[in-house]
N, CA, C and O atoms as CSV, one atom per row, in Angstrom:
chain,resi,resn,atom,element,x,y,z
A,1,MET,N,N,81.259,112.315,91.019
A,1,MET,CA,C,81.258,112.672,92.427
A,1,MET,C,C,82.694,112.857,92.902
A,1,MET,O,O,83.552,112.012,92.648
A,2,LYS,N,N,82.947,113.938,93.576
A,2,LYS,CA,C,84.276,114.194,94.141
A,2,LYS,C,C,84.519,113.278,95.340
A,2,LYS,O,O,83.597,112.928,96.076
A,3,HIS,N,N,85.794,112.899,95.515
A,3,HIS,CA,C,86.196,112.063,96.655
A,3,HIS,C,C,87.239,112.816,97.468
A,3,HIS,O,O,88.314,113.145,96.968
A,4,ILE,N,N,86.910,113.083,98.714
A,4,ILE,CA,C,87.852,113.711,99.647
A,4,ILE,C,C,88.079,112.748,100.799
A,4,ILE,O,O,87.135,112.242,101.406
A,5,GLU,N,N,89.336,112.510,101.083
A,5,GLU,CA,C,89.727,111.581,102.138
A,5,GLU,C,C,90.245,112.377,103.335
A,5,GLU,O,O,91.101,113.249,103.187
A,6,ILE,N,N,89.724,112.072,104.509
A,6,ILE,CA,C,90.234,112.646,105.760
A,6,ILE,C,C,91.144,111.601,106.379
A,6,ILE,O,O,90.746,110.453,106.578
A,7,ILE,N,N,92.371,112.008,106.680
A,7,ILE,CA,C,93.338,111.117,107.315
A,7,ILE,C,C,93.781,111.777,108.615
A,7,ILE,O,O,94.335,112.877,108.613
A,8,ASN,N,N,93.530,111.094,109.714
A,8,ASN,CA,C,93.884,111.612,111.030
A,8,ASN,C,C,94.933,110.737,111.698
A,8,ASN,O,O,94.918,109.512,111.575
A,9,GLY,N,N,95.835,111.389,112.399
A,9,GLY,CA,C,96.922,110.710,113.072
A,9,GLY,C,C,96.659,110.428,114.540
A,9,GLY,O,O,95.513,110.318,114.977
A,10,PRO,N,N,97.753,110.312,115.294
A,10,PRO,CA,C,97.713,109.826,116.667
A,10,PRO,C,C,96.790,110.627,117.583
A,10,PRO,O,O,96.733,111.856,117.545
A,11,ASN,N,N,96.085,109.877,118.393
A,11,ASN,CA,C,95.232,110.370,119.478
A,11,ASN,C,C,93.964,111.064,119.008
A,11,ASN,O,O,93.132,111.439,119.835
A,12,LEU,N,N,93.794,111.244,117.715
A,12,LEU,CA,C,92.584,111.912,117.242
A,12,LEU,C,C,91.363,111.007,117.332
A,12,LEU,O,O,90.233,111.479,117.209
A,13,ASN,N,N,91.576,109.719,117.545
A,13,ASN,CA,C,90.472,108.814,117.831
A,13,ASN,C,C,89.831,109.140,119.179
A,13,ASN,O,O,88.717,108.694,119.454
A,14,LEU,N,N,90.512,109.903,120.014
A,14,LEU,CA,C,89.993,110.275,121.333
A,14,LEU,C,C,89.299,111.632,121.341
A,14,LEU,O,O,88.854,112.098,122.390
A,15,THR,N,N,89.205,112.266,120.173
A,15,THR,CA,C,88.549,113.572,120.102
A,15,THR,C,C,87.127,113.441,120.625
A,15,THR,O,O,86.412,112.493,120.302
A,16,GLY,N,N,86.734,114.410,121.437
A,16,GLY,CA,C,85.441,114.362,122.110
A,16,GLY,C,C,85.573,113.931,123.553
A,16,GLY,O,O,84.719,114.238,124.385
A,17,ARG,N,N,86.655,113.214,123.850
A,17,ARG,CA,C,86.943,112.765,125.225
A,17,ARG,C,C,88.270,113.308,125.720
A,17,ARG,O,O,88.433,113.549,126.917
A,18,ARG,N,N,89.210,113.504,124.827
A,18,ARG,CA,C,90.558,113.930,125.183
A,18,ARG,C,C,90.618,115.456,125.282
A,18,ARG,O,O,90.264,116.152,124.330
A,19,GLU,N,N,91.051,115.963,126.394
A,19,GLU,CA,C,91.257,117.393,126.594
A,19,GLU,C,C,90.173,118.235,125.902
A,19,GLU,O,O,90.472,118.989,124.976
A,20,PRO,N,N,88.930,118.109,126.345
A,20,PRO,CA,C,87.843,118.822,125.667
A,20,PRO,C,C,88.014,120.343,125.651
A,20,PRO,O,O,87.437,121.015,124.796
A,21,SER,N,N,88.788,120.887,126.573
A,21,SER,CA,C,89.019,122.335,126.551
A,21,SER,C,C,89.838,122.751,125.333
A,21,SER,O,O,89.781,123.906,124.912
A,22,ILE,N,N,90.597,121.822,124.767
A,22,ILE,CA,C,91.403,122.096,123.568
A,22,ILE,C,C,90.699,121.561,122.327
A,22,ILE,O,O,90.615,122.258,121.316
A,23,TYR,N,N,90.193,120.331,122.391
A,23,TYR,CA,C,89.701,119.635,121.206
A,23,TYR,C,C,88.177,119.572,121.103
A,23,TYR,O,O,87.655,119.091,120.097
A,24,GLY,N,N,87.459,120.041,122.109
A,24,GLY,CA,C,86.008,120.040,122.070
A,24,GLY,C,C,85.409,118.724,122.512
A,24,GLY,O,O,86.124,117.797,122.893
A,25,ARG,N,N,84.084,118.650,122.459
A,25,ARG,CA,C,83.354,117.466,122.922
A,25,ARG,C,C,82.741,116.654,121.784
A,25,ARG,O,O,82.141,115.607,122.026
A,26,THR,N,N,82.885,117.118,120.570
A,26,THR,CA,C,82.357,116.392,119.413
A,26,THR,C,C,83.345,115.315,119.004
A,26,THR,O,O,84.546,115.574,118.921
A,27,THR,N,N,82.855,114.113,118.748
A,27,THR,CA,C,83.740,113.032,118.305
A,27,THR,C,C,84.019,113.169,116.807
A,27,THR,O,O,83.300,113.872,116.098
A,28,MET,N,N,85.033,112.512,116.349
A,28,MET,CA,C,85.346,112.515,114.922
A,28,MET,C,C,84.217,111.866,114.123
A,28,MET,O,O,83.896,112.318,113.024
A,29,GLU,N,N,83.624,110.827,114.661
A,29,GLU,CA,C,82.531,110.164,113.960
A,29,GLU,C,C,81.371,111.138,113.759
A,29,GLU,O,O,80.760,111.166,112.691
A,30,GLU,N,N,81.069,111.937,114.789
A,30,GLU,CA,C,80.001,112.936,114.670
A,30,GLU,C,C,80.372,114.006,113.653
A,30,GLU,O,O,79.535,114.432,112.857
A,31,MET,N,N,81.622,114.436,113.681
A,31,MET,CA,C,82.082,115.465,112.747
A,31,MET,C,C,82.002,114.965,111.306
A,31,MET,O,O,81.525,115.686,110.430
A,32,VAL,N,N,82.461,113.746,111.053
A,32,VAL,CA,C,82.427,113.192,109.693
A,32,VAL,C,C,80.975,113.029,109.238
A,32,VAL,O,O,80.649,113.347,108.094
A,33,ARG,N,N,80.115,112.546,110.106
A,33,ARG,CA,C,78.701,112.412,109.772
A,33,ARG,C,C,78.118,113.774,109.367
A,33,ARG,O,O,77.361,113.867,108.401
A,34,GLY,N,N,78.475,114.824,110.108
A,34,GLY,CA,C,78.012,116.163,109.777
A,34,GLY,C,C,78.524,116.643,108.432
A,34,GLY,O,O,77.781,117.268,107.675
A,35,LEU,N,N,79.795,116.357,108.119
A,35,LEU,CA,C,80.351,116.741,106.815
A,35,LEU,C,C,79.618,116.039,105.683
A,35,LEU,O,O,79.336,116.646,104.650
A,36,LYS,N,N,79.309,114.767,105.876
A,36,LYS,CA,C,78.591,114.014,104.836
A,36,LYS,C,C,77.202,114.599,104.599
A,36,LYS,O,O,76.699,114.578,103.476
A,37,GLN,N,N,76.586,115.120,105.653
A,37,GLN,CA,C,75.279,115.766,105.501
A,37,GLN,C,C,75.415,117.117,104.806
A,37,GLN,O,O,74.579,117.480,103.979
A,38,GLN,N,N,76.478,117.867,105.145
A,38,GLN,CA,C,76.693,119.184,104.543
A,38,GLN,C,C,77.106,119.107,103.084
A,38,GLN,O,O,76.814,120.009,102.300
A,39,PHE,N,N,77.791,118.019,102.720
A,39,PHE,CA,C,78.309,117.850,101.361
A,39,PHE,C,C,77.828,116.518,100.783
A,39,PHE,O,O,78.630,115.607,100.577
A,40,PRO,N,N,76.515,116.402,100.520
A,40,PRO,CA,C,75.976,115.112,100.068
A,40,PRO,C,C,76.484,114.675,98.699
A,40,PRO,O,O,76.402,113.493,98.364
A,41,ASP,N,N,77.006,115.603,97.905
A,41,ASP,CA,C,77.515,115.253,96.575
A,41,ASP,C,C,79.004,114.921,96.584
A,41,ASP,O,O,79.619,114.781,95.527
A,42,VAL,N,N,79.582,114.796,97.779
A,42,VAL,CA,C,81.002,114.486,97.920
A,42,VAL,C,C,81.145,113.170,98.674
A,42,VAL,O,O,80.537,112.976,99.726
A,43,GLU,N,N,81.946,112.279,98.131
A,43,GLU,CA,C,82.276,111.055,98.849
A,43,GLU,C,C,83.375,111.413,99.848
A,43,GLU,O,O,84.477,111.796,99.457
A,44,ILE,N,N,83.071,111.288,101.124
A,44,ILE,CA,C,84.041,111.632,102.166
A,44,ILE,C,C,84.467,110.348,102.855
A,44,ILE,O,O,83.670,109.681,103.515
A,45,GLY,N,N,85.748,110.014,102.688
A,45,GLY,CA,C,86.313,108.852,103.354
A,45,GLY,C,C,86.995,109.284,104.634
A,45,GLY,O,O,87.403,110.438,104.768
A,46,TYR,N,N,87.119,108.368,105.571
A,46,TYR,CA,C,87.760,108.691,106.848
A,46,TYR,C,C,88.688,107.563,107.257
A,46,TYR,O,O,88.334,106.386,107.189
A,47,TYR,N,N,89.879,107.947,107.683
A,47,TYR,CA,C,90.868,106.975,108.138
A,47,TYR,C,C,91.625,107.581,109.307
A,47,TYR,O,O,91.993,108.755,109.265
A,48,GLN,N,N,91.859,106.801,110.341
A,48,GLN,CA,C,92.644,107.246,111.502
A,48,GLN,C,C,93.575,106.131,111.922
A,48,GLN,O,O,93.204,104.957,111.934
A,49,SER,N,N,94.798,106.521,112.269
A,49,SER,CA,C,95.754,105.566,112.822
A,49,SER,C,C,96.693,106.288,113.769
A,49,SER,O,O,97.003,107.467,113.597
A,50,ASN,N,N,97.128,105.560,114.754
A,50,ASN,CA,C,98.139,106.065,115.675
A,50,ASN,C,C,99.545,105.687,115.222
A,50,ASN,O,O,100.523,105.977,115.911
A,51,VAL,N,N,99.645,105.036,114.055
A,51,VAL,CA,C,100.912,104.485,113.575
A,51,VAL,C,C,101.371,105.252,112.329
A,51,VAL,O,O,100.641,105.339,111.341
A,52,GLU,N,N,102.566,105.797,112.386
A,52,GLU,CA,C,103.100,106.621,111.304
A,52,GLU,C,C,103.099,105.905,109.958
A,52,GLU,O,O,102.646,106.468,108.962
A,53,GLY,N,N,103.592,104.686,109.915
A,53,GLY,CA,C,103.655,103.945,108.650
A,53,GLY,C,C,102.287,103.679,108.047
A,53,GLY,O,O,102.144,103.661,106.824
A,54,GLU,N,N,101.288,103.473,108.881
A,54,GLU,CA,C,99.934,103.259,108.375
A,54,GLU,C,C,99.379,104.537,107.740
A,54,GLU,O,O,98.645,104.474,106.755
A,55,LEU,N,N,99.731,105.694,108.305
A,55,LEU,CA,C,99.311,106.968,107.703
A,55,LEU,C,C,99.958,107.141,106.335
A,55,LEU,O,O,99.312,107.590,105.388
A,56,ILE,N,N,101.234,106.783,106.234
A,56,ILE,CA,C,101.948,106.862,104.958
A,56,ILE,C,C,101.321,105.903,103.948
A,56,ILE,O,O,101.121,106.267,102.789
A,57,ASN,N,N,101.011,104.689,104.376
A,57,ASN,CA,C,100.360,103.731,103.476
A,57,ASN,C,C,99.030,104.263,102.970
A,57,ASN,O,O,98.691,104.068,101.803
A,58,ARG,N,N,98.269,104.934,103.833
A,58,ARG,CA,C,96.974,105.482,103.410
A,58,ARG,C,C,97.170,106.631,102.431
A,58,ARG,O,O,96.440,106.733,101.445
A,59,LEU,N,N,98.149,107.498,102.691
A,59,LEU,CA,C,98.457,108.574,101.734
A,59,LEU,C,C,98.792,107.993,100.370
A,59,LEU,O,O,98.328,108.499,99.348
A,60,HIS,N,N,99.591,106.939,100.345
A,60,HIS,CA,C,99.943,106.288,99.080
A,60,HIS,C,C,98.705,105.681,98.417
A,60,HIS,O,O,98.552,105.753,97.198
A,61,ALA,N,N,97.820,105.082,99.224
A,61,ALA,CA,C,96.659,104.386,98.680
A,61,ALA,C,C,95.664,105.336,98.007
A,61,ALA,O,O,95.055,104.978,97.000
A,62,VAL,N,N,95.495,106.548,98.558
A,62,VAL,CA,C,94.488,107.470,98.003
A,62,VAL,C,C,95.114,108.672,97.307
A,62,VAL,O,O,94.409,109.476,96.697
A,63,GLY,N,N,96.408,108.795,97.393
A,63,GLY,CA,C,97.097,109.996,96.925
A,63,GLY,C,C,97.237,110.164,95.424
A,63,GLY,O,O,97.811,111.150,94.963
A,64,PHE,N,N,96.721,109.217,94.658
A,64,PHE,CA,C,96.736,109.343,93.199
A,64,PHE,C,C,95.335,109.247,92.610
A,64,PHE,O,O,95.152,109.375,91.400
A,65,THR,N,N,94.335,109.019,93.484
A,65,THR,CA,C,92.973,108.832,92.994
A,65,THR,C,C,91.963,109.793,93.618
A,65,THR,O,O,91.005,110.188,92.953
A,66,ALA,N,N,92.155,110.170,94.864
A,66,ALA,CA,C,91.209,111.080,95.521
A,66,ALA,C,C,91.347,112.472,94.921
A,66,ALA,O,O,92.383,112.818,94.353
A,67,ASP,N,N,90.296,113.260,95.053
A,67,ASP,CA,C,90.329,114.646,94.571
A,67,ASP,C,C,90.959,115.584,95.593
A,67,ASP,O,O,91.366,116.694,95.251
A,68,GLY,N,N,91.040,115.144,96.838
A,68,GLY,CA,C,91.663,115.945,97.876
A,68,GLY,C,C,91.837,115.129,99.132
A,68,GLY,O,O,91.110,114.167,99.378
A,69,ILE,N,N,92.819,115.531,99.926
A,69,ILE,CA,C,93.078,114.883,101.212
A,69,ILE,C,C,93.130,115.963,102.274
A,69,ILE,O,O,93.777,116.997,102.109
A,70,ILE,N,N,92.432,115.697,103.370
A,70,ILE,CA,C,92.542,116.536,104.562
A,70,ILE,C,C,93.354,115.724,105.554
A,70,ILE,O,O,92.960,114.622,105.935
A,71,LEU,N,N,94.486,116.268,105.970
A,71,LEU,CA,C,95.401,115.543,106.848
A,71,LEU,C,C,95.604,116.285,108.156
A,71,LEU,O,O,96.053,117.431,108.179
A,72,ASN,N,N,95.264,115.612,109.240
A,72,ASN,CA,C,95.651,116.074,110.573
A,72,ASN,C,C,96.571,114.996,111.101
A,72,ASN,O,O,96.113,113.985,111.634
A,73,ALA,N,N,97.848,115.204,110.957
A,73,ALA,CA,C,98.828,114.195,111.351
A,73,ALA,C,C,99.142,114.234,112.842
A,73,ALA,O,O,100.031,113.521,113.309
A,74,GLY,N,N,98.411,115.071,113.595
A,74,GLY,CA,C,98.644,115.149,115.031
A,74,GLY,C,C,100.097,115.470,115.319
A,74,GLY,O,O,100.705,116.293,114.634
A,75,GLY,N,N,100.649,114.828,116.324
A,75,GLY,CA,C,102.029,115.062,116.727
A,75,GLY,C,C,103.053,114.773,115.639
A,75,GLY,O,O,104.158,115.314,115.668
A,76,TYR,N,N,102.693,113.920,114.675
A,76,TYR,CA,C,103.623,113.644,113.574
A,76,TYR,C,C,103.854,114.864,112.691
A,76,TYR,O,O,104.839,114.917,111.954
A,77,SER,N,N,102.962,115.840,112.757
A,77,SER,CA,C,103.146,117.069,111.971
A,77,SER,C,C,104.474,117.744,112.302
A,77,SER,O,O,105.082,118.400,111.457
A,78,HIS,N,N,104.905,117.571,113.535
A,78,HIS,CA,C,106.081,118.278,114.031
A,78,HIS,C,C,107.342,117.426,113.987
A,78,HIS,O,O,108.429,117.905,114.310
A,79,THR,N,N,107.201,116.161,113.588
A,79,THR,CA,C,108.344,115.245,113.689
A,79,THR,C,C,108.622,114.389,112.466
A,79,THR,O,O,109.714,113.831,112.357
A,80,SER,N,N,107.672,114.261,111.537
A,80,SER,CA,C,107.782,113.208,110.531
A,80,SER,C,C,108.250,113.689,109.163
A,80,SER,O,O,107.483,114.257,108.385
A,81,VAL,N,N,109.511,113.449,108.896
A,81,VAL,CA,C,110.041,113.671,107.557
A,81,VAL,C,C,109.421,112.655,106.593
A,81,VAL,O,O,109.211,112.956,105.418
A,82,ALA,N,N,109.134,111.466,107.090
A,82,ALA,CA,C,108.565,110.418,106.233
A,82,ALA,C,C,107.169,110.799,105.728
A,82,ALA,O,O,106.852,110.546,104.565
A,83,ILE,N,N,106.336,111.398,106.571
A,83,ILE,CA,C,105.015,111.836,106.113
A,83,ILE,C,C,105.179,113.006,105.146
A,83,ILE,O,O,104.462,113.085,104.148
A,84,HIS,N,N,106.105,113.904,105.425
A,84,HIS,CA,C,106.416,115.004,104.485
A,84,HIS,C,C,106.733,114.437,103.114
A,84,HIS,O,O,106.185,114.888,102.109
A,85,ASP,N,N,107.611,113.455,103.071
A,85,ASP,CA,C,108.031,112.875,101.796
A,85,ASP,C,C,106.881,112.152,101.095
A,85,ASP,O,O,106.806,112.160,99.866
A,86,ALA,N,N,105.988,111.528,101.861
A,86,ALA,CA,C,104.828,110.856,101.269
A,86,ALA,C,C,103.900,111.874,100.617
A,86,ALA,O,O,103.383,111.632,99.527
A,87,ILE,N,N,103.685,113.010,101.275
A,87,ILE,CA,C,102.839,114.052,100.689
A,87,ILE,C,C,103.485,114.588,99.412
A,87,ILE,O,O,102.804,114.796,98.407
A,88,ALA,N,N,104.785,114.808,99.453
A,88,ALA,CA,C,105.494,115.317,98.278
A,88,ALA,C,C,105.431,114.343,97.107
A,88,ALA,O,O,105.500,114.760,95.950
A,89,ALA,N,N,105.303,113.058,97.394
A,89,ALA,CA,C,105.338,112.032,96.345
A,89,ALA,C,C,103.997,111.826,95.649
A,89,ALA,O,O,103.955,111.284,94.544
A,90,ILE,N,N,102.905,112.249,96.272
A,90,ILE,CA,C,101.586,111.985,95.691
A,90,ILE,C,C,101.110,113.179,94.861
A,90,ILE,O,O,101.674,114.270,94.947
A,91,THR,N,N,100.076,112.962,94.064
A,91,THR,CA,C,99.568,114.027,93.197
A,91,THR,C,C,98.310,114.701,93.730
A,91,THR,O,O,97.970,115.799,93.288
A,92,THR,N,N,97.625,114.078,94.656
A,92,THR,CA,C,96.400,114.648,95.230
A,92,THR,C,C,96.758,115.809,96.151
A,92,THR,O,O,97.667,115.678,96.970
A,93,PRO,N,N,96.061,116.950,96.036
A,93,PRO,CA,C,96.339,118.069,96.936
A,93,PRO,C,C,95.946,117.742,98.377
A,93,PRO,O,O,94.931,117.094,98.631
A,94,VAL,N,N,96.765,118.200,99.298
A,94,VAL,CA,C,96.571,117.939,100.727
A,94,VAL,C,C,96.400,119.263,101.456
A,94,VAL,O,O,97.177,120.198,101.262
A,95,VAL,N,N,95.373,119.330,102.297
A,95,VAL,CA,C,95.206,120.463,103.201
A,95,VAL,C,C,95.503,119.956,104.608
A,95,VAL,O,O,94.886,119.002,105.082
A,96,GLU,N,N,96.449,120.604,105.262
A,96,GLU,CA,C,96.824,120.267,106.634
A,96,GLU,C,C,95.868,120.973,107.593
A,96,GLU,O,O,95.636,122.177,107.476
A,97,VAL,N,N,95.315,120.215,108.540
A,97,VAL,CA,C,94.379,120.773,109.512
A,97,VAL,C,C,94.874,120.481,110.923
A,97,VAL,O,O,95.348,119.384,111.219
A,98,HIS,N,N,94.755,121.477,111.777
A,98,HIS,CA,C,95.001,121.319,113.214
A,98,HIS,C,C,93.794,121.888,113.941
A,98,HIS,O,O,93.371,123.010,113.662
A,99,ILE,N,N,93.245,121.129,114.863
A,99,ILE,CA,C,92.065,121.567,115.607
A,99,ILE,C,C,92.408,122.763,116.481
A,99,ILE,O,O,91.664,123.743,116.530
A,100,SER,N,N,93.532,122.677,117.164
A,100,SER,CA,C,93.951,123.768,118.049
A,100,SER,C,C,94.853,124.736,117.280
A,100,SER,O,O,95.347,124.427,116.195
A,101,ASN,N,N,95.049,125.904,117.867
A,101,ASN,CA,C,95.982,126.872,117.299
A,101,ASN,C,C,97.388,126.473,117.726
A,101,ASN,O,O,97.802,126.753,118.852
A,102,ILE,N,N,98.114,125.827,116.838
A,102,ILE,CA,C,99.439,125.323,117.201
A,102,ILE,C,C,100.402,126.453,117.554
A,102,ILE,O,O,101.403,126.221,118.231
A,103,PHE,N,N,100.115,127.654,117.111
A,103,PHE,CA,C,101.002,128.787,117.392
A,103,PHE,C,C,100.775,129.361,118.793
A,103,PHE,O,O,101.568,130.176,119.265
A,104,ALA,N,N,99.704,128.941,119.452
A,104,ALA,CA,C,99.408,129.395,120.805
A,104,ALA,C,C,99.716,128.305,121.828
A,104,ALA,O,O,99.346,128.419,122.997
A,105,ARG,N,N,100.388,127.258,121.385
A,105,ARG,CA,C,100.684,126.129,122.268
A,105,ARG,C,C,102.180,126.039,122.523
A,105,ARG,O,O,102.908,127.017,122.348
A,106,GLU,N,N,102.632,124.873,122.933
A,106,GLU,CA,C,104.039,124.680,123.264
A,106,GLU,C,C,104.930,125.004,122.068
A,106,GLU,O,O,104.521,124.858,120.916
A,107,GLU,N,N,106.132,125.436,122.353
A,107,GLU,CA,C,107.072,125.844,121.304
A,107,GLU,C,C,107.269,124.751,120.254
A,107,GLU,O,O,107.306,125.046,119.060
A,108,TYR,N,N,107.394,123.501,120.680
A,108,TYR,CA,C,107.659,122.414,119.730
A,108,TYR,C,C,106.497,122.172,118.772
A,108,TYR,O,O,106.693,121.541,117.734
A,109,ARG,N,N,105.298,122.652,119.085
A,109,ARG,CA,C,104.149,122.477,118.195
A,109,ARG,C,C,104.037,123.586,117.152
A,109,ARG,O,O,103.203,123.501,116.250
A,110,ARG,N,N,104.850,124.605,117.261
A,110,ARG,CA,C,104.693,125.790,116.415
A,110,ARG,C,C,105.306,125.643,115.032
A,110,ARG,O,O,105.206,126.558,114.215
A,111,HIS,N,N,105.935,124.516,114.755
A,111,HIS,CA,C,106.508,124.288,113.428
A,111,HIS,C,C,106.023,122.949,112.903
A,111,HIS,O,O,106.124,121.928,113.583
A,112,SER,N,N,105.502,122.962,111.703
A,112,SER,CA,C,105.073,121.730,111.048
A,112,SER,C,C,106.053,121.395,109.935
A,112,SER,O,O,106.414,122.255,109.132
A,113,LEU,N,N,106.475,120.153,109.895
A,113,LEU,CA,C,107.337,119.684,108.811
A,113,LEU,C,C,106.544,119.422,107.535
A,113,LEU,O,O,107.133,119.156,106.487
A,114,LEU,N,N,105.214,119.493,107.610
A,114,LEU,CA,C,104.372,119.113,106.482
A,114,LEU,C,C,103.879,120.292,105.653
A,114,LEU,O,O,103.559,120.129,104.476
A,115,SER,N,N,103.815,121.459,106.244
A,115,SER,CA,C,103.130,122.605,105.629
A,115,SER,C,C,103.649,122.964,104.250
A,115,SER,O,O,102.864,123.333,103.377
A,116,ASP,N,N,104.936,122.866,104.037
A,116,ASP,CA,C,105.495,123.324,102.762
A,116,ASP,C,C,105.133,122.436,101.577
A,116,ASP,O,O,105.307,122.846,100.430
A,117,VAL,N,N,104.632,121.229,101.830
A,117,VAL,CA,C,104.207,120.361,100.726
A,117,VAL,C,C,102.680,120.219,100.667
A,117,VAL,O,O,102.152,119.392,99.924
A,118,CYS,N,N,101.987,121.034,101.456
A,118,CYS,CA,C,100.527,121.025,101.457
A,118,CYS,C,C,99.989,122.218,100.683
A,118,CYS,O,O,100.650,123.250,100.571
A,119,LYS,N,N,98.784,122.064,100.151
A,119,LYS,CA,C,98.112,123.147,99.430
A,119,LYS,C,C,97.826,124.310,100.368
A,119,LYS,O,O,97.899,125.470,99.961
A,120,GLY,N,N,97.503,124.008,101.616
A,120,GLY,CA,C,97.187,125.030,102.601
A,120,GLY,C,C,97.172,124.440,103.985
A,120,GLY,O,O,97.264,123.225,104.165
A,121,VAL,N,N,97.052,125.332,104.981
A,121,VAL,CA,C,97.036,124.932,106.381
A,121,VAL,C,C,95.896,125.675,107.070
A,121,VAL,O,O,95.729,126.882,106.895
A,122,ILE,N,N,95.123,124.941,107.849
A,122,ILE,CA,C,94.051,125.528,108.654
A,122,ILE,C,C,94.300,125.105,110.089
A,122,ILE,O,O,94.419,123.913,110.374
A,123,CYS,N,N,94.379,126.067,110.994
A,123,CYS,CA,C,94.594,125.699,112.391
A,123,CYS,C,C,93.839,126.638,113.313
A,123,CYS,O,O,93.601,127.805,113.000
A,124,GLY,N,N,93.471,126.087,114.463
A,124,GLY,CA,C,92.882,126.886,115.516
A,124,GLY,C,C,91.397,127.132,115.394
A,124,GLY,O,O,90.848,127.906,116.178
A,125,LEU,N,N,90.725,126.511,114.452
A,125,LEU,CA,C,89.301,126.761,114.246
A,125,LEU,C,C,88.444,125.578,114.694
A,125,LEU,O,O,87.282,125.460,114.304
A,126,GLY,N,N,89.024,124.712,115.511
A,126,GLY,CA,C,88.292,123.549,115.990
A,126,GLY,C,C,87.963,122.601,114.849
A,126,GLY,O,O,88.642,122.576,113.823
A,127,LEU,N,N,86.919,121.831,115.049
A,127,LEU,CA,C,86.521,120.867,114.023
A,127,LEU,C,C,85.968,121.540,112.778
A,127,LEU,O,O,85.881,120.908,111.725
A,128,GLU,N,N,85.593,122.814,112.878
A,128,GLU,CA,C,85.149,123.564,111.698
A,128,GLU,C,C,86.253,123.634,110.645
A,128,GLU,O,O,85.972,123.812,109.459
A,129,GLY,N,N,87.500,123.496,111.075
A,129,GLY,CA,C,88.614,123.503,110.138
A,129,GLY,C,C,88.486,122.432,109.076
A,129,GLY,O,O,88.925,122.628,107.943
A,130,TYR,N,N,87.889,121.296,109.425
A,130,TYR,CA,C,87.684,120.232,108.444
A,130,TYR,C,C,86.684,120.686,107.372
A,130,TYR,O,O,86.875,120.414,106.187
A,131,ARG,N,N,85.627,121.372,107.788
A,131,ARG,CA,C,84.654,121.885,106.818
A,131,ARG,C,C,85.309,122.904,105.895
A,131,ARG,O,O,85.096,122.877,104.683
A,132,PHE,N,N,86.103,123.798,106.467
A,132,PHE,CA,C,86.790,124.792,105.647
A,132,PHE,C,C,87.754,124.112,104.670
A,132,PHE,O,O,87.929,124.576,103.544
A,133,ALA,N,N,88.373,123.022,105.098
A,133,ALA,CA,C,89.282,122.289,104.217
A,133,ALA,C,C,88.521,121.654,103.066
A,133,ALA,O,O,88.996,121.677,101.931
A,134,VAL,N,N,87.342,121.083,103.333
A,134,VAL,CA,C,86.523,120.526,102.257
A,134,VAL,C,C,86.188,121.616,101.265
A,134,VAL,O,O,86.327,121.423,100.057
A,135,GLU,N,N,85.746,122.765,101.762
A,135,GLU,CA,C,85.388,123.877,100.876
A,135,GLU,C,C,86.584,124.315,100.043
A,135,GLU,O,O,86.445,124.585,98.850
A,136,ALA,N,N,87.755,124.388,100.661
A,136,ALA,CA,C,88.954,124.789,99.921
A,136,ALA,C,C,89.281,123.789,98.819
A,136,ALA,O,O,89.636,124.180,97.707
A,137,LEU,N,N,89.163,122.516,99.122
A,137,LEU,CA,C,89.461,121.487,98.123
A,137,LEU,C,C,88.427,121.458,97.003
A,137,LEU,O,O,88.733,121.044,95.885
A,138,LEU,N,N,87.206,121.893,97.299
A,138,LEU,CA,C,86.160,121.952,96.280
A,138,LEU,C,C,86.187,123.278,95.512
A,138,LEU,O,O,85.453,123.458,94.540
A,139,GLY,N,N,87.038,124.199,95.958
A,139,GLY,CA,C,87.144,125.488,95.285
A,139,GLY,C,C,86.004,126.429,95.616
A,139,GLY,O,O,85.665,127.301,94.816
A,140,LYS,N,N,85.405,126.262,96.795
A,140,LYS,CA,C,84.274,127.121,97.191
A,140,LYS,C,C,84.736,128.320,97.975
A,140,LYS,O,O,83.917,129.143,98.384
């Protein structure tokens, strides 16, 4: 059985309640439940933290054993050299996901420090981006 880990950063625990015009009304728990139903032969783990070091610890913990990681580092995507270095240090492929189109938002959101060490980037497709990331990691 394949293992894909979803790692979400700051404020994504509020998805479904936070700025629904940008992030939608579906919660992360609902989205993960839906992914598990869509991909019953895949073990899908979920982790969220608002703390940068905890995200790095999780990348280290699963980054040599999982078959793929879906990472939405939230605001840390634009600021964290440490998360960049953690992704570069692990062997598991990482797909970077952004719910909103970061290129249609504030200037400071238009550059990710993580993209160059990720297998791919999906942005602007809402929570469906997570499904597309699973498919990409499974080679579908």
